[in-house]
C-alpha positions in Angstrom: 76.1 -93.4 -222.8 75.3 -93.1 -226.5 72.6 -90.7 -227.6 70.9 -93.4 -229.6 70.8 -95.9 -226.8 67.3 -96.3 -225.3 66.9 -95.1 -221.8 64.8 -96.7 -219.1 61.9 -94.4 -217.9 62.1 -93.4 -214.3 59.5 -94.3 -211.7 57.7 -90.9 -212.0 57.6 -91.2 -215.8 56.1 -94.7 -215.5 53.5 -93.4 -213.0 52.6 -90.5 -215.3 52.1 -92.8 -218.3 50.0 -95.2 -216.2 47.6 -92.3 -215.3 47.2 -91.1 -218.9 44.3 -93.4 -219.7 42.5 -92.3 -216.6 43.1 -88.6 -217.4 41.3 -89.1 -220.7 38.2 -90.1 -218.8 38.3 -87.0 -216.6 36.0 -84.8 -218.8 33.4 -87.6 -218.9 33.6 -88.0 -215.1 33.2 -84.3 -214.6 30.2 -84.2 -216.9 28.5 -87.2 -215.1 29.1 -85.5 -211.7 27.7 -82.2 -213.0 24.5 -83.6 -214.7 23.8 -86.6 -212.5 25.7 -86.6 -209.3 24.8 -83.0 -208.2 21.1 -83.3 -208.9 21.0 -86.7 -207.3 22.7 -85.4 -204.2 20.2 -82.5 -204.1 17.3 -84.8 -204.2 18.7 -86.9 -201.4 19.3 -83.8 -199.2 15.8 -82.5 -199.9 14.3 -85.8 -199.0 16.0 -85.5 -195.6 15.6 -81.7 -195.0 12.2 -80.6 -196.3 10.1 -79.5 -194.5 12.7 -80.2 -191.7 15.7 -82.4 -191.1 14.7 -86.0 -190.4 13.3 -89.2 -191.8 9.6 -88.1 -191.8 9.3 -88.3 -195.6 10.5 -91.9 -195.6 8.2 -92.7 -192.6 5.3 -91.1 -194.6 6.2 -93.2 -197.7 6.4 -96.6 -195.9 3.4 -95.7 -193.7 1.0 -95.1 -196.5 -0.3 -98.4 -198.0 -1.1 -96.7 -201.3 2.6 -95.8 -201.8 3.7 -99.4 -201.2 1.0 -100.7 -203.5 2.2 -98.3 -206.3 5.8 -99.4 -205.7 4.8 -103.0 -206.0 2.8 -102.2 -209.1 5.8 -100.4 -210.6 8.0 -103.5 -210.2 5.2 -105.8 -211.5 4.6 -103.7 -214.6 8.3 -103.5 -215.3 8.7 -107.3 -214.9 5.8 -107.9 -217.4 7.4 -105.5 -219.8 10.7 -107.4 -219.5 9.0 -110.7 -220.2 7.2 -109.3 -223.2 10.4 -107.8 -224.6 12.3 -111.1 -224.1 9.5 -113.1 -225.8 9.4 -110.7 -228.8 13.1 -109.8 -229.1 14.6 -113.3 -228.9 13.2 -114.7 -232.2 13.8 -111.3 -233.9 17.5 -111.3 -232.8 17.9 -114.9 -233.9 16.4 -114.0 -237.3 19.0 -111.2 -237.6 21.8 -113.8 -237.3 20.2 -116.2 -239.7 19.5 -114.0 -242.7 21.8 -112.5 -245.3 23.5 -109.1 -245.1 20.8 -107.1 -247.0 17.9 -108.5 -245.0 19.9 -108.0 -241.8 20.3 -104.4 -242.7 16.6 -103.9 -243.1 16.0 -105.6 -239.7 18.6 -103.4 -238.1 16.9 -100.3 -239.5 13.5 -101.5 -238.2 15.1 -101.6 -234.7 16.8 -98.2 -235.0 14.0 -96.2 -236.5 12.0 -96.0 -233.3 15.0 -94.2 -231.7 14.5 -91.4 -234.2 10.8 -90.9 -233.3 9.7 -89.0 -230.2 8.5 -91.1 -227.4 5.4 -88.9 -227.1 4.5 -89.5 -230.7 4.9 -93.2 -230.3 2.7 -93.2 -227.2 0.0 -91.1 -228.9 0.0 -93.6 -231.7 -0.7 -96.3 -229.2 -3.6 -94.2 -227.8 -5.1 -94.2 -231.3 -4.6 -98.0 -231.7 -5.7 -99.1 -228.2 -8.7 -96.8 -227.6 -12.2 -98.4 -227.5 -13.0 -97.2 -231.0 -9.4 -97.7 -232.2 -8.0 -99.9 -234.9 -7.5 -103.0 -232.8 -11.0 -103.1 -231.4 -12.4 -102.3 -234.8 -10.6 -105.3 -236.3 -11.8 -107.5 -233.5 -15.5 -106.5 -234.0 -15.2 -106.9 -237.7 -14.0 -110.5 -237.1 -17.0 -111.2 -234.9 -15.3 -110.8 -231.5 -16.2 -108.5 -228.7 -14.1 -105.5 -228.2 -11.6 -105.5 -225.3 -10.6 -102.6 -223.1 -7.0 -101.8 -223.6 -6.7 -98.1 -223.0 -6.4 -96.9 -219.4 -5.4 -100.4 -218.3 -2.3 -102.1 -217.1 -2.3 -104.2 -220.3 -2.1 -101.1 -222.5 0.7 -99.7 -220.4 2.7 -102.9 -220.8 2.1 -102.9 -224.6 3.2 -99.3 -225.0 6.3 -99.6 -222.8 7.3 -102.9 -224.4 7.2 -101.3 -227.9 9.4 -98.4 -226.7 11.9 -100.6 -224.9 12.1 -103.5 -227.4 15.3 -102.2 -229.1 17.1 -102.2 -225.8 16.5 -106.0 -225.7 17.1 -106.8 -229.3 20.6 -105.1 -229.6 22.2 -106.9 -226.6 20.7 -110.2 -227.7 22.0 -109.8 -231.3 25.5 -108.8 -230.1 25.7 -112.1 -228.2 24.0 -114.3 -230.8 26.2 -113.2 -233.6 29.2 -114.6 -231.8 27.7 -118.0 -231.3 29.2 -120.7 -233.5 26.2 -122.4 -235.2 28.4 -125.4 -236.0 27.9 -126.4 -232.3 24.2 -126.8 -233.0 25.0 -128.7 -236.2 27.3 -131.0 -234.2 24.6 -131.7 -231.7 22.2 -132.6 -234.4 24.7 -134.8 -236.1 25.0 -136.7 -232.9 21.3 -137.5 -232.9 19.8 -134.6 -231.0 16.5 -133.3 -232.3 16.4 -129.6 -233.5 14.5 -128.5 -230.4 16.9 -130.4 -228.0 19.9 -129.0 -229.8 18.5 -125.5 -229.5 17.6 -125.8 -225.8 20.8 -127.6 -224.7 23.4 -125.7 -226.9 22.2 -122.5 -228.4 19.9 -121.2 -225.6 22.5 -121.5 -222.8 25.1 -119.6 -225.0 22.6 -116.8 -225.6 21.6 -116.3 -222.0 24.2 -113.6 -221.2 22.5 -111.4 -223.9 19.1 -112.2 -222.3 20.3 -111.2 -218.9 21.9 -108.0 -220.1 18.9 -106.9 -222.1 16.5 -107.9 -219.3 18.4 -105.8 -216.8 18.5 -102.8 -219.1 14.8 -103.0 -220.0 13.7 -103.6 -216.4 15.6 -100.6 -215.0 14.5 -98.3 -217.8 10.9 -99.4 -217.2 11.0 -98.6 -213.5 11.4 -94.9 -214.3 8.9 -94.5 -217.2 6.5 -91.6 -216.9 5.1 -90.5 -220.3 3.7 -93.9 -221.5 2.0 -94.8 -218.2 0.6 -91.3 -217.9 -1.0 -91.4 -221.4 -2.0 -95.1 -221.7 -2.7 -95.9 -218.0 -5.4 -95.1 -215.6 -5.7 -94.9 -211.8 -5.2 -98.6 -211.4 -2.0 -98.6 -213.5 -0.3 -95.6 -211.9 3.4 -96.1 -211.5 5.8 -94.5 -208.9 7.0 -91.9 -211.4 3.5 -90.4 -211.7 3.3 -90.1 -207.9 6.7 -88.3 -207.9 5.4 -85.9 -210.5 2.3 -85.2 -208.5 4.2 -84.6 -205.2 6.8 -82.3 -206.8 4.9 -80.3 -209.5 1.3 -80.4 -208.2 1.7 -80.4 -204.4 5.3 -78.8 -204.3 6.3 -81.5 -201.8 9.9 -81.8 -202.8 10.8 -83.8 -199.7 8.2 -86.5 -200.3 9.0 -86.6 -204.0 12.7 -86.9 -203.3 12.0 -89.8 -200.8 10.1 -91.6 -203.5 12.9 -91.2 -205.9 15.5 -92.4 -203.4 13.4 -95.4 -202.5 13.2 -96.4 -206.2 16.9 -95.8 -206.7 17.8 -97.9 -203.7 15.5 -100.7 -204.8 17.1 -100.6 -208.3 20.6 -100.9 -206.8 19.5 -103.8 -204.6 18.1 -105.5 -207.7 21.4 -105.0 -209.6 23.4 -106.3 -206.6 21.2 -109.5 -206.6 21.3 -110.0 -210.3 25.1 -109.3 -210.8 26.3 -112.6 -209.3 23.8 -114.6 -211.4 24.8 -112.8 -214.6 28.5 -113.4 -213.9 28.0 -117.1 -213.1 25.9 -117.6 -216.3 28.5 -115.7 -218.3 31.3 -118.0 -217.0 29.3 -121.1 -217.7 28.6 -119.9 -221.3 32.3 -119.1 -221.7 33.2 -122.7 -220.6 30.8 -124.1 -223.1 
């Protein structure tokens, strides 16, 4: 056989080449196991072993009505935050696709700048704006309206959390919207459809994958929020993360705090399992269009 003639790789060589891409992900997997997997396993074991082995911590959680009420409130607040983010992010992301490159750059910077500011600073800013003698109530009174109570309420918590999580809704929406061919909308209008009908029958269905992706991200992130509800909320807007902090740091009840965290984690996984088929079907429908 000539030295210049190409040789066919053997089966072990082909197997080694096939595993090379997976080997590149090994450092990332090790890091995830070290910083996420091990602490999570520790929390699960503590929820089952402290103060003794058994399910007493979970029995305590589901047997206390206040815990179930806070769990329901956590999901309710997270759902409202998601709705507010969708309502605010959709027109903003659409505007980003309709303007020129320079204006789009400014809009992108407005989305990214909050990532460079501490969440505590942003939340304290909302405390100043939402308090009874704050800017918003002062403007309402100067306009002849009565002041409204926003601080230490569920409304204030939703406002503060929505502002923090808004970029996580805008970016997935923009990534989907920029790939939509606007000539499809123009074709619908040329066939006699009104602008509103062309939008709801052509553009909106094509943008739904971005809506679902952003909504899932925002909802899951909102479930674990602690700083914003603690600073803007009150006793009637307490979320599960606050109860976990109280059990672990104040009462030193690691078992009960771990049980709360596991319940929230399982509920999140169940939500993802229920939402994943819907997202896949919507994505396939949008791709067929």
